[in-house]
C-alpha positions in Angstrom: 37.9 18.0 -30.2 37.6 21.3 -28.5 34.4 23.3 -28.4 33.7 27.0 -28.1 30.4 28.8 -28.3 29.8 32.5 -28.2 26.6 34.5 -27.8 26.4 38.3 -28.2 23.6 40.7 -27.2 22.8 44.2 -26.0 22.6 43.9 -22.2 20.3 46.3 -20.3 22.0 47.5 -17.1 20.9 49.6 -14.1 23.3 50.6 -11.3 26.1 49.3 -13.5 25.4 45.7 -12.9 23.9 42.4 -14.2 23.9 38.9 -12.7 25.4 35.6 -13.9 22.9 33.2 -12.3 23.3 29.5 -11.8 20.2 27.6 -12.7 19.8 26.5 -9.1 19.9 30.1 -7.7 18.2 33.5 -7.9 20.4 36.5 -7.9 19.4 39.1 -5.3 22.3 41.4 -5.7 25.3 41.9 -3.4 24.6 43.3 0.1 27.8 45.4 -0.1 30.8 46.0 -2.3 33.7 44.4 -0.5 37.2 44.8 -1.9 37.9 42.1 -4.5 41.1 41.7 -6.5 39.1 41.5 -9.7 37.0 44.5 -8.7 34.6 44.6 -11.7 33.4 41.0 -11.3 32.5 39.5 -8.0 31.3 36.1 -6.8 29.3 36.2 -3.6 27.1 33.5 -2.2 27.0 31.5 -5.5 26.1 34.5 -7.6 28.3 36.5 -9.9 28.0 40.2 -10.5 29.7 41.7 -13.5 30.1 45.5 -13.1 29.8 47.9 -16.1 30.9 51.5 -16.5 27.5 52.6 -17.7 25.1 53.2 -14.9 21.9 52.8 -16.9 21.3 51.8 -20.5 22.6 49.2 -22.9 26.1 47.8 -23.1 27.5 45.4 -25.7 28.0 42.0 -24.1 29.4 38.7 -25.4 29.8 35.4 -23.5 32.1 32.6 -24.7 31.8 29.2 -23.2 34.6 26.8 -23.9 35.9 23.4 -22.8 39.4 25.0 -22.4 41.0 28.3 -21.7 40.3 30.4 -24.8 43.0 32.9 -24.0 42.6 36.5 -22.9 42.0 39.2 -25.6 44.4 41.9 -24.3 44.5 43.8 -27.6 40.7 44.6 -27.9 40.0 45.3 -24.2 41.5 47.7 -21.7 40.8 45.6 -18.6 40.9 41.9 -18.1 40.2 40.1 -14.8 39.7 36.5 -13.7 37.8 34.9 -10.8 36.5 31.4 -10.0 32.9 30.4 -9.9 31.2 27.1 -8.8 28.1 26.1 -10.8 25.8 23.7 -9.0 23.6 23.1 -12.1 26.1 23.3 -15.1 23.8 25.9 -16.7 23.8 29.7 -16.2 21.9 32.7 -17.5 22.9 36.4 -17.6 20.1 38.3 -16.0 19.5 42.0 -16.3 19.1 44.0 -13.1 15.7 44.2 -11.4 14.0 41.3 -13.2 14.8 42.5 -16.8 15.5 40.3 -19.7 17.2 36.9 -19.1 19.9 36.0 -21.7 20.5 32.3 -22.3 24.1 31.1 -22.1 25.4 27.9 -23.8 25.5 24.9 -21.4 28.6 24.7 -19.4 30.8 21.9 -20.9 31.8 20.0 -17.8 28.4 20.2 -16.1 28.3 21.1 -12.4 31.7 22.1 -10.9 34.3 24.8 -10.8 34.8 27.3 -13.7 37.1 30.2 -14.4 35.5 33.5 -15.5 37.6 36.0 -17.4 35.9 39.3 -17.7 37.1 41.8 -20.4 36.0 45.5 -20.4 36.4 48.2 -23.0 35.5 51.9 -22.6 34.4 51.7 -19.0 35.7 55.2 -18.2 33.9 56.8 -21.2 30.6 55.1 -20.2 30.9 56.1 -16.6 31.3 59.8 -17.7 28.1 59.6 -19.8 26.3 57.7 -17.0 23.1 56.9 -19.0 22.8 56.0 -22.6 20.7 53.9 -25.0 23.7 53.8 -27.4 26.5 51.3 -26.8 29.5 52.9 -25.3 31.2 50.1 -23.3 31.6 46.5 -24.4 32.3 43.4 -22.4 33.4 39.8 -23.0 32.9 37.1 -20.4 34.8 33.8 -21.0 33.8 30.7 -19.1 35.7 27.4 -19.0 36.2 24.5 -16.6 39.1 25.0 -14.1 39.6 24.2 -10.5 39.2 27.0 -8.0 42.1 29.5 -8.0 42.8 33.0 -6.7 41.3 36.0 -8.5 43.8 37.9 -10.7 44.1 41.0 -12.8 45.4 40.2 -16.2 45.4 43.8 -17.5 44.3 47.0 -15.9 44.0 50.4 -17.7 40.8 52.1 -16.7 40.0 54.3 -13.7 36.9 52.3 -13.2 38.8 49.1 -12.5 41.0 51.0 -10.1 37.9 52.4 -8.4 36.3 49.0 -7.9 39.5 47.5 -6.6 40.1 50.2 -3.9 39.8 49.4 -0.2 36.4 50.2 1.2 
């Protein structure tokens, strides 16, 4: 029997970022923005940093945790990227920037170990133009499932924001 759980919420962002934090870690933010093939999601020192188009305000955010690859939603989202993440605890939260609200995420199905993150983005360019908004402009879906470590990859790329974050520094 396969299991899939999804949680959705409005995510408060500042500086266009939030933190996927393993229960054993505290996210402190990246020291820099090195070039990454996925661009809009980075894993550095055990922390994961999803980037948003909106600089400050609220974005729509959903997280799906599954025991198998749930498949990319390339019809509803402009950009889709993947990256590997190792969880030491088997439990993560999505934390808002600067000590804001902490959003509970369903327990990871395989406990501690390697997981694949697939990050979907919609309307990043429109949100970046607005910069600050309390209304939802951009939406994101983060899928998490057990998978051995593998190279980051871009599944689909349509926004200028993804191109910006993938550029050489």
